[in-house]
Backbone of each chain as ProteinMPNN parsed JSONL, in Angstrom:
{"seq_chain_A": "AAGVIQSPRHLIKEKRETATLKCYPIPRHDTVYWYQQGPGQDPQFLISFYEKMQSDKGSIPDRFSAQQFSDYHSELNMSSLELGDSALYFCASSWVSAGEQFFGPGTRLTVL", "coords_chain_A": {"N_chain_A": [[0.846, -1.202, 0.0], [0.393, 2.292, -0.672], [2.386, 4.749, 0.951], [2.969, 7.63, 3.069], [5.102, 9.972, 1.637], [8.175, 11.542, 2.129], [10.466, 14.126, 1.412], [13.595, 15.897, 1.404], [15.172, 12.99, 2.94], [17.191, 13.473, 4.667], [18.779, 16.476, 5.688], [21.129, 19.001, 5.624], [21.948, 22.12, 6.805], [23.22, 25.486, 6.984], [23.305, 27.966, 9.604], [20.929, 30.573, 9.298], [20.299, 29.986, 6.701], [17.906, 28.772, 4.199], [15.321, 26.256, 4.036], [13.484, 23.709, 2.384], [10.964, 21.446, 2.84], [9.356, 18.54, 1.667], [6.217, 16.895, 1.213], [4.319, 14.105, 0.371], [1.176, 13.039, 0.385], [-0.804, 10.092, 1.264], [-2.579, 8.701, -1.45], [-5.781, 10.091, -2.112], [-6.161, 10.932, 0.471], [-7.245, 13.71, 2.383], [-6.203, 15.515, 4.121], [-3.363, 17.051, 5.531], [-0.723, 17.018, 7.853], [1.833, 18.655, 9.731], [4.546, 17.936, 11.85], [6.948, 18.554, 14.426], [9.769, 17.063, 15.811], [11.879, 17.297, 18.354], [15.175, 16.34, 19.586], [14.875, 13.507, 21.59], [12.335, 14.254, 22.319], [8.679, 14.53, 22.357], [6.572, 14.463, 19.432], [5.582, 17.616, 18.124], [2.834, 19.499, 17.124], [2.708, 21.41, 14.156], [1.354, 22.607, 11.847], [-1.588, 22.314, 9.781], [-3.413, 21.177, 6.88], [-6.451, 21.145, 5.13], [-8.021, 19.982, 2.365], [-6.438, 21.713, 0.809], [-6.535, 24.11, 2.14], [-5.418, 26.004, 4.921], [-5.954, 24.509, 8.002], [-5.465, 24.376, 10.698], [-3.28, 25.678, 13.188], [-0.292, 25.371, 14.942], [2.396, 25.479, 17.19], [4.125, 26.996, 15.386], [6.911, 28.675, 14.158], [7.155, 32.116, 13.066], [8.979, 32.289, 11.069], [8.637, 30.1, 9.568], [6.725, 28.698, 6.92], [3.967, 27.208, 5.2], [2.333, 25.285, 2.672], [-0.323, 23.738, 0.793], [-0.625, 22.067, -2.216], [-2.3, 21.897, -5.466], [-2.186, 19.247, -6.204], [-2.265, 18.015, -3.827], [0.12, 17.61, -2.493], [2.397, 18.808, 0.006], [4.389, 21.531, 1.199], [6.888, 22.561, 3.443], [8.301, 25.466, 4.311], [11.226, 26.882, 5.505], [12.856, 29.525, 6.91], [15.731, 31.636, 7.629], [17.235, 29.872, 9.302], [17.81, 28.401, 12.492], [19.952, 27.081, 15.083], [18.38, 25.677, 16.86], [16.378, 24.694, 15.295], [17.031, 22.263, 14.421], [15.908, 19.084, 14.016], [13.583, 16.33, 13.785], [11.312, 16.238, 11.213], [8.045, 15.526, 10.705], [5.595, 14.513, 8.391], [2.157, 13.903, 8.154], [-0.726, 12.178, 6.943], [-4.267, 12.064, 6.433], [-7.601, 10.767, 6.015], [-9.98, 12.809, 6.731], [-12.411, 12.233, 7.986], [-12.003, 9.71, 8.938], [-10.098, 9.926, 10.876], [-7.65, 8.76, 11.59], [-4.192, 9.102, 11.526], [-1.531, 8.814, 9.239], [1.866, 8.453, 9.22], [4.755, 9.841, 7.631], [8.214, 8.913, 6.923], [9.787, 10.906, 7.884], [11.843, 13.896, 7.857], [15.096, 14.517, 8.574], [16.464, 17.285, 9.841], [19.4, 19.066, 10.094], [20.965, 21.761, 11.511], [23.764, 23.68, 11.18]], "CA_chain_A": [[0.0, 0.0, 0.0], [1.161, 3.528, -0.732], [2.546, 5.434, 2.226], [3.334, 9.039, 2.981], [6.482, 10.145, 1.173], [8.786, 12.808, 2.497], [11.791, 14.35, 0.853], [14.565, 14.806, 1.463], [15.179, 12.267, 4.217], [18.174, 14.149, 5.506], [19.116, 17.79, 5.155], [22.066, 19.731, 6.463], [21.959, 23.525, 6.431], [23.925, 26.407, 7.869], [22.455, 29.0, 10.216], [20.412, 31.666, 8.459], [19.888, 29.495, 5.384], [16.511, 28.354, 4.087], [15.113, 24.844, 3.734], [12.134, 23.342, 1.947], [10.649, 20.035, 3.057], [8.198, 18.171, 0.864], [5.406, 15.784, 1.719], [3.346, 13.576, -0.58], [0.274, 12.228, 1.217], [-1.392, 8.892, 0.687], [-3.623, 9.083, -2.416], [-7.167, 10.297, -1.673], [-6.23, 11.585, 1.773], [-7.575, 15.109, 2.159], [-5.63, 16.345, 5.181], [-1.928, 16.899, 5.771], [-0.256, 17.604, 9.109], [3.277, 18.73, 9.941], [4.967, 17.866, 13.244], [8.381, 18.7, 14.685], [10.198, 16.269, 16.96], [13.236, 17.579, 18.793], [15.875, 15.167, 20.146], [14.334, 12.999, 22.837], [11.052, 14.902, 22.617], [7.521, 14.018, 21.635], [6.241, 15.31, 18.277], [4.757, 18.798, 18.372], [2.083, 19.894, 15.939], [3.055, 22.709, 13.574], [0.328, 23.178, 10.993], [-2.315, 21.323, 8.993], [-4.181, 21.628, 5.725], [-7.566, 20.311, 4.696], [-8.445, 20.369, 1.021], [-5.558, 22.788, 0.348], [-6.677, 25.307, 2.97], [-4.891, 25.823, 6.273], [-7.063, 24.162, 8.879], [-5.092, 24.587, 12.095], [-1.91, 26.149, 13.343], [0.21, 25.14, 16.287], [3.55, 26.273, 17.6], [4.997, 27.155, 14.22], [7.54, 30.008, 14.168], [6.824, 32.994, 11.938], [9.984, 32.057, 10.014], [8.203, 28.935, 8.806], [5.444, 28.782, 6.233], [3.651, 25.955, 4.53], [1.164, 25.306, 1.819], [-0.707, 22.495, 0.142], [-0.816, 22.367, -3.629], [-3.488, 21.317, -6.094], [-2.049, 17.782, -6.237], [-2.324, 17.657, -2.401], [1.385, 17.558, -1.783], [2.601, 19.974, 0.86], [5.776, 21.937, 1.425], [7.175, 23.357, 4.635], [9.417, 26.354, 4.026], [11.83, 27.339, 6.748], [13.859, 30.536, 6.593], [16.58, 32.112, 8.74], [17.356, 28.704, 10.167], [18.532, 28.521, 13.753], [20.434, 25.799, 15.584], [17.266, 25.015, 17.526], [15.455, 24.097, 14.331], [17.477, 20.894, 14.168], [14.86, 18.188, 14.517], [12.954, 15.439, 12.814], [10.052, 16.826, 10.793], [7.14, 14.516, 10.175], [4.348, 14.826, 7.729], [1.162, 12.844, 8.286], [-1.932, 12.448, 6.176], [-5.445, 11.314, 6.858], [-8.904, 11.064, 5.451], [-10.314, 13.442, 8.007], [-13.539, 11.591, 8.648], [-11.543, 8.472, 9.573], [-9.392, 10.355, 12.082], [-6.37, 8.103, 11.813], [-3.12, 9.735, 10.775], [-0.44, 7.959, 8.795], [3.061, 9.285, 9.227], [5.881, 9.585, 6.764], [9.439, 8.524, 7.631], [10.404, 12.088, 8.473], [13.047, 14.542, 7.329], [15.98, 14.939, 9.666], [17.136, 18.55, 9.513], [20.501, 19.453, 10.969], [21.417, 23.132, 11.257], [25.115, 23.832, 11.736]], "C_chain_A": [[0.878, 1.247, 0.0], [1.224, 4.151, 0.652], [2.841, 6.894, 1.993], [4.811, 9.135, 2.6], [6.977, 11.517, 1.586], [10.155, 12.912, 1.836], [12.289, 15.74, 1.219], [14.478, 14.069, 2.795], [16.145, 12.909, 5.202], [18.554, 15.467, 4.848], [20.029, 18.479, 6.149], [22.151, 21.155, 5.934], [22.81, 24.311, 7.423], [22.907, 27.363, 8.491], [22.128, 30.088, 9.21], [20.07, 31.231, 7.031], [18.398, 29.155, 5.39], [16.451, 26.874, 3.732], [13.669, 24.642, 3.298], [11.974, 21.846, 2.086], [9.37, 19.719, 2.295], [7.513, 16.924, 1.422], [4.388, 15.396, 0.648], [2.421, 12.633, 0.178], [-0.177, 10.967, 0.5], [-2.502, 9.319, -0.276], [-5.018, 9.075, -1.801], [-7.275, 10.792, -0.227], [-6.389, 13.085, 1.561], [-6.929, 16.056, 3.178], [-4.161, 16.013, 5.384], [-1.57, 17.64, 7.054], [1.263, 17.646, 9.098], [3.549, 18.75, 11.444], [6.485, 18.027, 13.312], [8.729, 17.888, 15.927], [11.65, 16.576, 17.276], [13.869, 16.338, 19.398], [15.294, 14.763, 21.494], [12.994, 13.581, 23.235], [9.898, 14.183, 21.929], [7.231, 14.956, 20.459], [5.306, 16.444, 18.674], [4.124, 19.239, 17.064], [2.499, 21.287, 15.465], [1.881, 23.335, 12.84], [-0.363, 22.056, 10.224], [-3.11, 21.988, 7.885], [-5.273, 20.622, 5.414], [-8.031, 20.838, 3.35], [-7.749, 21.673, 0.584], [-5.708, 24.107, 1.1], [-6.076, 25.017, 4.348], [-6.046, 25.574, 7.225], [-6.744, 24.401, 10.347], [-3.622, 24.985, 12.148], [-1.482, 25.935, 14.782], [1.384, 26.043, 16.571], [4.557, 26.394, 16.465], [5.581, 28.562, 14.226], [7.114, 30.809, 12.935], [7.794, 32.808, 10.777], [9.611, 30.881, 9.117], [6.887, 29.252, 8.103], [5.207, 27.458, 5.525], [2.456, 26.167, 3.628], [0.897, 23.915, 1.27], [-1.121, 22.836, -1.276], [-2.008, 21.597, -4.203], [-3.413, 19.793, -6.171], [-1.987, 17.196, -4.823], [-0.958, 17.489, -1.735], [1.58, 18.864, -1.009], [4.083, 20.26, 0.993], [5.859, 22.808, 2.666], [8.433, 24.161, 4.333], [9.926, 26.982, 5.31], [12.946, 28.321, 6.395], [14.618, 30.951, 7.855], [16.783, 31.012, 9.769], [18.226, 28.985, 11.382], [18.962, 27.126, 14.206], [19.287, 24.991, 16.203], [16.238, 24.418, 16.587], [15.864, 22.673, 13.974], [16.498, 19.924, 14.825], [14.461, 17.238, 13.412], [11.591, 16.042, 12.49], [9.212, 15.752, 10.111], [5.981, 15.163, 9.454], [3.426, 13.624, 7.956], [-0.027, 13.195, 7.409], [-3.076, 11.596, 6.703], [-6.617, 11.636, 5.948], [-9.697, 11.537, 6.659], [-11.46, 12.743, 8.725], [-13.134, 10.289, 9.33], [-10.738, 8.756, 10.827], [-8.015, 9.792, 12.29], [-5.313, 8.732, 10.931], [-2.021, 8.739, 10.456], [0.785, 8.848, 8.595], [4.064, 8.855, 8.168], [7.116, 9.254, 7.579], [10.174, 9.694, 8.262], [11.585, 12.615, 7.67], [13.873, 14.99, 8.52], [16.759, 16.16, 9.218], [18.204, 18.828, 10.563], [20.961, 20.842, 10.561], [22.757, 23.322, 11.967], [25.458, 25.297, 11.955]], "O_chain_A": [[1.959, 1.264, 0.589], [0.266, 4.097, 1.423], [2.95, 7.342, 0.851], [5.658, 8.455, 3.18], [6.287, 12.522, 1.415], [10.892, 11.934, 1.717], [11.491, 16.67, 1.334], [13.759, 14.511, 3.691], [15.93, 12.884, 6.414], [18.64, 15.568, 3.624], [19.748, 18.537, 7.346], [22.398, 21.367, 4.746], [23.079, 23.863, 8.537], [21.802, 27.543, 7.978], [22.957, 30.466, 8.383], [19.596, 32.046, 6.239], [17.724, 29.234, 6.418], [17.406, 26.311, 3.197], [12.756, 25.313, 3.78], [12.746, 21.07, 1.524], [8.428, 20.511, 2.274], [8.139, 16.042, 2.01], [3.691, 16.246, 0.094], [2.837, 11.544, 0.572], [0.038, 10.798, -0.7], [-3.287, 10.209, 0.05], [-5.381, 8.16, -1.063], [-8.382, 11.047, 0.249], [-5.758, 13.667, 0.678], [-7.102, 17.272, 3.091], [-3.769, 14.846, 5.405], [-2.051, 18.745, 7.306], [1.907, 16.771, 8.519], [2.895, 19.463, 12.206], [7.204, 17.68, 12.376], [8.073, 18.004, 16.963], [12.549, 16.16, 16.546], [13.164, 15.374, 19.696], [15.227, 15.57, 22.422], [12.562, 13.416, 24.376], [10.098, 13.349, 21.046], [7.612, 16.126, 20.498], [4.369, 16.26, 19.451], [4.791, 19.34, 16.034], [2.625, 22.217, 16.261], [1.458, 24.446, 13.158], [0.204, 20.98, 10.037], [-3.433, 23.175, 7.937], [-5.052, 19.411, 5.431], [-8.391, 22.008, 3.221], [-8.38, 22.595, 0.066], [-5.082, 25.105, 0.742], [-6.214, 23.912, 4.873], [-7.009, 26.34, 7.253], [-7.651, 24.606, 11.155], [-2.837, 24.659, 11.258], [-2.207, 26.269, 15.719], [1.37, 27.227, 16.236], [5.698, 25.946, 16.579], [4.836, 29.54, 14.29], [6.762, 30.244, 11.9], [7.47, 33.132, 9.635], [10.191, 30.69, 8.049], [6.047, 29.982, 8.629], [6.138, 26.689, 5.286], [1.675, 27.103, 3.801], [1.763, 23.04, 1.279], [-1.877, 23.78, -1.505], [-2.629, 20.772, -3.532], [-4.442, 19.119, -6.2], [-1.688, 16.015, -4.65], [-0.889, 17.248, -0.53], [0.989, 19.891, -1.344], [4.921, 19.362, 0.91], [5.015, 23.671, 2.903], [9.505, 23.592, 4.125], [9.161, 27.54, 6.096], [13.873, 27.976, 5.661], [14.207, 30.66, 8.979], [16.533, 31.202, 10.959], [19.227, 29.699, 11.312], [18.405, 26.12, 13.766], [19.242, 23.768, 16.077], [15.326, 23.716, 17.024], [15.121, 21.96, 13.299], [16.294, 19.952, 16.039], [14.927, 17.325, 12.276], [10.805, 16.325, 13.394], [9.601, 15.162, 9.103], [5.465, 16.206, 9.854], [3.871, 12.476, 7.948], [-0.302, 14.369, 7.161], [-2.872, 10.557, 7.331], [-6.621, 12.629, 5.22], [-10.047, 10.731, 7.522], [-11.467, 12.673, 9.954], [-13.847, 9.81, 10.212], [-10.694, 7.932, 11.74], [-7.265, 10.316, 13.114], [-5.511, 8.881, 9.725], [-1.633, 7.927, 11.295], [0.736, 9.858, 7.892], [4.201, 7.672, 7.855], [7.073, 9.308, 8.808], [11.076, 9.503, 9.078], [12.231, 11.886, 6.916], [13.404, 15.749, 9.368], [17.606, 16.081, 8.328], [17.934, 18.824, 11.764], [21.307, 21.074, 9.403], [22.868, 23.15, 13.181], [26.555, 25.611, 12.417]]}, "seq_chain_B": "GNSVTQMEGPVTLSEEAFLTINCTYTATGYPSLFWYVQYPGEGLQLLLKATKADDKGSNKGFEATYRKETTSFHLEKGSVQVSDSAVYFCALPSFGNEKLTFGTGTRLTIIP", "coords_chain_B": {"N_chain_B": [[-7.351, 21.972, 26.953], [-7.367, 18.77, 25.219], [-5.324, 16.183, 26.601], [-2.529, 13.965, 27.309], [-1.058, 11.84, 29.724], [1.806, 10.14, 30.213], [3.479, 7.159, 31.151], [6.608, 7.497, 32.701], [9.844, 6.922, 31.29], [13.139, 5.479, 31.029], [12.186, 2.075, 30.14], [13.286, -1.092, 30.93], [13.311, -4.427, 30.108], [13.434, -8.024, 30.415], [13.556, -10.458, 27.807], [10.466, -12.003, 26.933], [9.155, -11.109, 29.154], [6.35, -9.543, 30.91], [4.669, -6.686, 29.731], [3.675, -3.425, 30.664], [2.677, -0.236, 29.826], [1.785, 2.756, 31.08], [-0.907, 5.006, 30.406], [-2.771, 7.86, 30.763], [-5.576, 9.988, 30.189], [-6.896, 13.275, 29.542], [-9.806, 14.658, 28.483], [-12.192, 16.345, 26.394], [-15.305, 15.173, 25.752], [-15.348, 12.045, 23.988], [-12.768, 11.13, 22.588], [-11.0, 9.371, 19.926], [-8.365, 7.103, 20.758], [-4.847, 6.517, 20.632], [-1.959, 4.427, 20.135], [1.304, 4.964, 19.201], [4.327, 3.794, 17.659], [7.828, 4.128, 17.582], [10.48, 2.989, 15.997], [14.064, 2.564, 16.275], [15.676, 5.156, 14.576], [13.63, 5.468, 12.779], [10.368, 6.482, 11.442], [7.13, 7.431, 12.825], [4.84, 4.907, 13.627], [1.528, 3.752, 13.473], [0.42, 1.814, 16.084], [-1.797, 0.72, 17.465], [-5.334, 1.348, 17.936], [-8.252, 2.8, 19.52], [-11.633, 3.558, 19.306], [-13.857, 4.135, 20.842], [-15.353, 4.065, 24.143], [-14.521, 1.234, 26.115], [-13.643, -0.164, 23.962], [-11.218, -2.374, 22.597], [-8.061, -2.127, 21.382], [-5.774, -3.864, 19.278], [-2.687, -5.307, 18.199], [0.049, -6.959, 16.78], [0.457, -8.479, 19.077], [0.261, -6.648, 21.075], [-1.948, -4.878, 23.28], [-4.584, -2.592, 24.141], [-6.999, -1.076, 26.184], [-9.745, 1.062, 26.053], [-10.598, 2.837, 28.669], [-13.119, 4.385, 30.139], [-13.955, 4.956, 32.731], [-11.665, 5.112, 34.265], [-10.206, 6.844, 32.806], [-8.124, 5.871, 31.1], [-5.629, 4.266, 29.004], [-3.919, 1.987, 28.823], [-1.009, 0.342, 27.644], [-0.322, -3.015, 26.826], [1.544, -6.087, 26.777], [1.919, -9.522, 26.57], [4.264, -11.059, 26.338], [7.251, -9.931, 25.72], [9.518, -9.153, 23.013], [12.903, -8.925, 21.75], [12.807, -7.406, 19.462], [10.801, -5.615, 19.973], [11.851, -3.406, 21.09], [11.813, 0.011, 21.307], [10.467, 3.368, 21.007], [7.504, 4.309, 22.57], [4.482, 5.99, 22.046], [1.669, 7.468, 23.469], [-1.355, 8.864, 22.259], [-3.776, 11.409, 21.383], [-6.469, 13.053, 19.628], [-6.938, 16.625, 19.41], [-9.59, 18.532, 20.935], [-12.232, 19.271, 18.815], [-10.711, 19.381, 16.537], [-8.311, 17.625, 14.484], [-5.626, 17.429, 15.06], [-2.888, 15.764, 16.555], [-2.109, 15.187, 19.948], [0.664, 14.252, 21.752], [1.92, 11.927, 24.194], [4.794, 11.982, 26.386], [6.391, 9.944, 25.572], [7.744, 6.649, 25.882], [10.634, 4.968, 26.326], [11.468, 1.794, 25.443], [13.418, -0.958, 26.2], [14.416, -4.148, 25.389], [16.05, -6.869, 26.689], [17.992, -9.706, 25.771]], "CA_chain_B": [[-7.501, 21.079, 25.822], [-7.1, 17.351, 25.464], [-3.921, 15.894, 26.916], [-2.221, 12.623, 27.8], [0.056, 11.692, 30.646], [2.348, 8.835, 29.896], [4.463, 6.609, 32.078], [7.981, 7.918, 32.445], [10.76, 5.844, 30.985], [13.038, 4.323, 30.154], [11.803, 0.796, 30.705], [14.131, -2.194, 30.471], [12.749, -5.727, 30.489], [14.004, -9.208, 29.796], [12.713, -11.083, 26.794], [9.334, -12.806, 27.412], [8.504, -10.482, 30.309], [5.073, -8.865, 30.677], [4.851, -5.248, 29.596], [2.599, -2.444, 30.797], [3.046, 1.178, 29.757], [0.572, 3.468, 31.483], [-1.307, 6.24, 29.737], [-4.06, 8.406, 31.169], [-5.914, 11.114, 29.328], [-7.896, 14.275, 29.904], [-10.406, 14.997, 27.195], [-13.583, 16.759, 26.239], [-15.948, 14.155, 24.941], [-14.711, 10.727, 23.958], [-12.001, 11.055, 21.328], [-10.231, 8.159, 19.671], [-7.065, 7.042, 21.437], [-3.875, 5.847, 19.782], [-0.587, 4.168, 20.506], [2.244, 4.977, 18.089], [5.64, 3.244, 17.987], [8.932, 4.673, 16.785], [11.67, 2.152, 16.073], [15.285, 3.376, 16.151], [15.979, 5.735, 13.282], [12.485, 5.424, 11.863], [9.259, 7.376, 11.723], [6.072, 6.96, 13.704], [3.897, 3.941, 13.054], [0.376, 3.48, 14.315], [0.462, 0.47, 16.629], [-3.182, 0.315, 17.649], [-6.23, 2.453, 18.266], [-9.594, 2.493, 20.008], [-12.446, 4.71, 18.926], [-14.9, 4.459, 21.819], [-15.185, 3.455, 25.458], [-14.523, -0.229, 26.222], [-12.99, -0.753, 22.785], [-9.861, -2.875, 22.785], [-7.222, -2.135, 20.196], [-4.73, -4.874, 19.38], [-1.824, -5.457, 17.03], [1.383, -7.525, 17.04], [0.508, -8.977, 20.44], [-0.002, -5.539, 21.997], [-3.36, -4.571, 23.49], [-4.916, -1.461, 25.011], [-8.442, -0.944, 26.319], [-10.23, 2.414, 26.299], [-11.325, 2.794, 29.942], [-13.715, 5.698, 30.423], [-14.097, 5.176, 34.177], [-10.357, 5.477, 34.822], [-9.58, 7.676, 31.754], [-6.828, 5.259, 30.833], [-5.451, 3.515, 27.757], [-2.623, 1.366, 29.092], [-0.514, -0.594, 26.621], [0.145, -4.252, 27.441], [1.936, -7.218, 25.941], [2.16, -10.628, 27.475], [5.611, -11.622, 26.242], [7.951, -9.011, 24.817], [10.656, -9.65, 22.253], [13.949, -7.922, 21.534], [12.368, -6.551, 18.348], [9.846, -4.614, 20.472], [12.605, -2.254, 21.595], [11.385, 1.188, 20.544], [9.813, 4.387, 21.829], [6.061, 4.195, 22.424], [3.784, 7.239, 22.326], [0.227, 7.515, 23.572], [-1.77, 10.101, 21.589], [-5.204, 11.615, 21.129], [-6.695, 14.291, 18.885], [-7.432, 17.763, 20.171], [-11.031, 18.723, 20.826], [-12.666, 20.148, 17.736], [-9.939, 19.181, 15.308], [-7.711, 16.301, 14.433], [-4.195, 17.376, 15.336], [-2.602, 14.849, 17.641], [-1.275, 15.533, 21.087], [1.384, 13.046, 22.143], [2.576, 11.839, 25.483], [6.232, 12.24, 26.348], [7.091, 8.792, 25.012], [8.398, 5.706, 26.788], [11.65, 4.178, 25.614], [11.462, 0.401, 25.906], [14.551, -1.773, 25.776], [14.257, -5.548, 25.762], [17.348, -7.535, 26.657], [17.837, -11.165, 25.561]], "C_chain_B": [[-7.213, 19.645, 26.195], [-5.624, 17.117, 25.72], [-3.774, 14.452, 27.355], [-1.042, 12.705, 28.751], [0.545, 10.266, 30.512], [3.399, 8.442, 30.91], [5.867, 7.047, 31.691], [8.837, 6.71, 32.105], [12.13, 6.136, 31.538], [12.647, 3.06, 30.924], [12.692, -0.28, 30.087], [13.57, -3.495, 31.012], [13.538, -6.852, 29.835], [13.015, -9.775, 28.784], [11.693, -12.004, 27.47], [8.691, -12.246, 28.676], [7.189, -9.851, 29.89], [5.308, -7.361, 30.683], [3.566, -4.492, 29.888], [3.221, -1.06, 30.687], [1.766, 1.969, 30.008], [0.349, 4.743, 30.686], [-2.665, 6.647, 30.276], [-4.319, 9.663, 30.361], [-6.892, 12.047, 30.013], [-8.492, 14.758, 28.594], [-11.824, 15.518, 27.347], [-14.235, 15.759, 25.295], [-15.181, 12.85, 25.012], [-13.967, 10.549, 22.641], [-11.426, 9.666, 21.128], [-8.901, 8.253, 20.411], [-6.127, 6.168, 20.622], [-2.6, 5.511, 20.555], [0.231, 4.142, 19.223], [3.577, 4.415, 18.571], [6.671, 3.836, 17.032], [10.155, 3.791, 17.008], [12.91, 3.007, 15.818], [15.508, 3.853, 14.73], [14.831, 5.768, 12.302], [11.408, 6.427, 12.265], [8.245, 6.746, 12.653], [5.154, 5.991, 12.967], [2.729, 3.775, 14.018], [0.433, 2.033, 14.775], [-0.955, -0.073, 16.804], [-4.021, 1.529, 18.02], [-7.521, 1.907, 18.85], [-10.442, 3.74, 19.808], [-13.558, 5.038, 19.914], [-14.658, 3.671, 23.103], [-15.398, 1.946, 25.386], [-13.996, -0.936, 24.974], [-11.627, -1.279, 23.186], [-9.164, -2.853, 21.445], [-6.141, -3.195, 20.37], [-3.965, -4.988, 18.077], [-0.484, -6.005, 17.483], [1.523, -8.004, 18.478], [0.303, -7.906, 21.496], [-1.52, -5.322, 22.092], [-3.487, -3.312, 24.343], [-6.427, -1.311, 25.004], [-8.788, 0.478, 26.732], [-11.13, 2.364, 27.542], [-11.837, 4.196, 30.291], [-13.696, 5.981, 31.923], [-12.776, 5.578, 34.826], [-9.59, 6.406, 33.886], [-8.187, 7.156, 31.429], [-6.838, 4.495, 29.518], [-4.082, 2.848, 27.848], [-2.269, 0.344, 28.013], [0.047, -1.826, 27.323], [0.584, -5.25, 26.372], [2.379, -8.333, 26.859], [3.584, -11.147, 27.472], [6.393, -10.798, 25.214], [9.155, -9.694, 24.163], [11.671, -8.528, 22.072], [13.522, -6.923, 20.452], [11.323, -5.512, 18.759], [10.548, -3.378, 21.032], [12.331, -1.049, 20.697], [10.904, 2.236, 21.538], [8.318, 4.333, 21.528], [5.398, 5.489, 22.886], [2.285, 6.983, 22.396], [-0.218, 8.843, 22.961], [-3.283, 10.171, 21.473], [-5.37, 12.92, 20.364], [-7.194, 15.383, 19.814], [-8.93, 17.905, 19.955], [-11.346, 19.683, 19.689], [-11.837, 20.056, 16.479], [-9.16, 17.881, 15.446], [-6.235, 16.264, 14.752], [-3.969, 16.517, 16.57], [-1.748, 15.508, 18.714], [-0.663, 14.246, 21.597], [1.804, 13.099, 23.603], [4.074, 11.998, 25.297], [7.033, 11.084, 25.776], [7.751, 7.947, 26.086], [9.364, 4.864, 25.979], [11.708, 2.804, 26.242], [12.667, -0.319, 25.327], [14.347, -3.186, 26.293], [15.61, -6.231, 25.614], [17.149, -9.049, 26.559], [18.104, -11.928, 26.854]], "O_chain_B": [[-6.861, 19.339, 27.334], [-4.771, 17.775, 25.123], [-4.748, 13.795, 27.723], [-0.149, 13.537, 28.593], [-0.215, 9.312, 30.677], [4.113, 9.284, 31.454], [6.265, 6.982, 30.528], [8.579, 5.605, 32.581], [12.268, 6.966, 32.437], [12.756, 2.98, 32.148], [12.828, -0.361, 28.866], [13.376, -3.651, 32.217], [14.221, -6.651, 28.831], [11.803, -9.591, 28.898], [12.005, -12.69, 28.443], [7.767, -12.856, 29.214], [6.926, -9.644, 28.706], [6.04, -6.832, 31.52], [2.494, -4.871, 29.416], [4.187, -0.753, 31.385], [0.797, 1.87, 29.256], [1.29, 5.458, 30.341], [-3.609, 5.857, 30.246], [-3.385, 10.323, 29.904], [-7.612, 11.663, 30.935], [-7.774, 15.212, 27.704], [-12.544, 15.181, 28.286], [-13.764, 15.537, 24.179], [-14.458, 12.587, 25.973], [-14.457, 9.911, 21.71], [-11.373, 8.872, 22.068], [-8.385, 9.343, 20.657], [-6.555, 5.197, 19.998], [-2.216, 6.209, 21.493], [-0.084, 3.412, 18.283], [3.921, 4.541, 19.747], [6.415, 4.017, 15.842], [10.786, 3.836, 18.064], [12.808, 4.07, 15.206], [15.528, 3.056, 13.792], [15.025, 6.062, 11.123], [11.517, 7.12, 13.277], [8.469, 5.666, 13.2], [4.75, 6.236, 11.83], [2.921, 3.67, 15.23], [0.489, 1.121, 13.95], [-1.274, -1.174, 16.354], [-3.499, 2.588, 18.369], [-7.846, 0.729, 18.702], [-10.006, 4.85, 20.113], [-14.147, 6.116, 19.835], [-13.86, 2.734, 23.136], [-16.301, 1.447, 24.714], [-13.913, -2.163, 24.938], [-10.955, -0.685, 24.029], [-9.615, -3.479, 20.486], [-5.647, -3.405, 21.477], [-4.516, -4.791, 16.993], [0.06, -5.544, 18.487], [2.615, -7.937, 19.04], [0.185, -8.216, 22.682], [-2.263, -5.546, 21.137], [-2.617, -3.007, 25.158], [-7.064, -1.406, 23.955], [-8.188, 1.028, 27.655], [-12.271, 1.908, 27.475], [-11.067, 5.071, 30.688], [-13.45, 7.112, 32.34], [-12.766, 6.302, 35.822], [-8.431, 6.722, 34.153], [-7.203, 7.894, 31.475], [-7.889, 4.129, 28.992], [-3.196, 3.12, 27.038], [-3.12, -0.41, 27.54], [0.796, -1.709, 28.293], [0.085, -5.263, 25.247], [3.126, -8.111, 27.811], [4.067, -11.627, 28.498], [6.215, -10.951, 24.006], [9.717, -10.659, 24.682], [11.353, -7.348, 22.219], [13.844, -5.738, 20.531], [10.996, -4.623, 17.973], [9.888, -2.408, 21.406], [12.583, -1.083, 19.492], [10.93, 2.022, 22.75], [7.915, 4.315, 20.365], [5.699, 6.015, 23.958], [1.705, 6.363, 21.504], [0.47, 9.851, 23.124], [-3.977, 9.155, 21.464], [-4.51, 13.798, 20.439], [-7.788, 15.115, 20.858], [-9.473, 17.465, 18.941], [-10.789, 20.779, 19.617], [-12.224, 20.603, 15.447], [-9.336, 17.136, 16.41], [-5.629, 15.193, 14.725], [-4.762, 16.542, 17.512], [-0.816, 16.262, 18.437], [-1.367, 13.267, 21.846], [2.015, 14.171, 24.17], [4.557, 12.134, 24.173], [8.229, 11.225, 25.52], [8.257, 8.469, 27.079], [8.967, 4.141, 25.065], [11.969, 2.668, 27.437], [12.905, -0.292, 24.12], [14.132, -3.397, 27.487], [16.235, -6.181, 24.555], [16.249, -9.605, 27.188], [18.022, -13.156, 26.874]]}, "name": "protein", "num_of_chains": 2, "seq": "AAGVIQSPRHLIKEKRETATLKCYPIPRHDTVYWYQQGPGQDPQFLISFYEKMQSDKGSIPDRFSAQQFSDYHSELNMSSLELGDSALYFCASSWVSAGEQFFGPGTRLTVLGNSVTQMEGPVTLSEEAFLTINCTYTATGYPSLFWYVQYPGEGLQLLLKATKADDKGSNKGFEATYRKETTSFHLEKGSVQVSDSAVYFCALPSFGNEKLTFGTGTRLTIIP"}
């Protein structure tokens, strides 16, 4: 069965650089979520999209933005990167009426 | 808002031992409850879920029962294996939307 695809899997950036993370949800899923997991931490919700519209926003810094495109893939754009942005970034998708979220393998971002 | 309190870790057990990881929740209404597992270096995988009170979720020998009277969703397995070594997260959706709130995670190590 198709799963959530995230790219890249690993990304190394310098401070103050920008990064773009991509997420391809499971086909026919209408909702995408982004989570950030710091080292040894639980995942924290960043932002979500339902049918290409932002549906909820969590603790996402103003330096970050995201969108969902017409093909339902989503991108998380991160600017002015800081050392503290180093984390594992997960994308999850769901068919909202089912409630169950399926997670991608994550993108590990390292900021040097 | 909805929240979960999860048993502190880490937990170290011998192979074939009985496992319990405690999870209690605070919620408005009766949301679905989830256990996710994160194997070393991998993303989050849904282990099991329960959608209403007294439901029992089960998968790979793990079980958890949605207990309304004690607001609990404890994870159990009768005989653990080395391959069960991972971090386990209890989770539930926030009231009014679907973003997940996770517990702090319990790192489980099984020794042969």
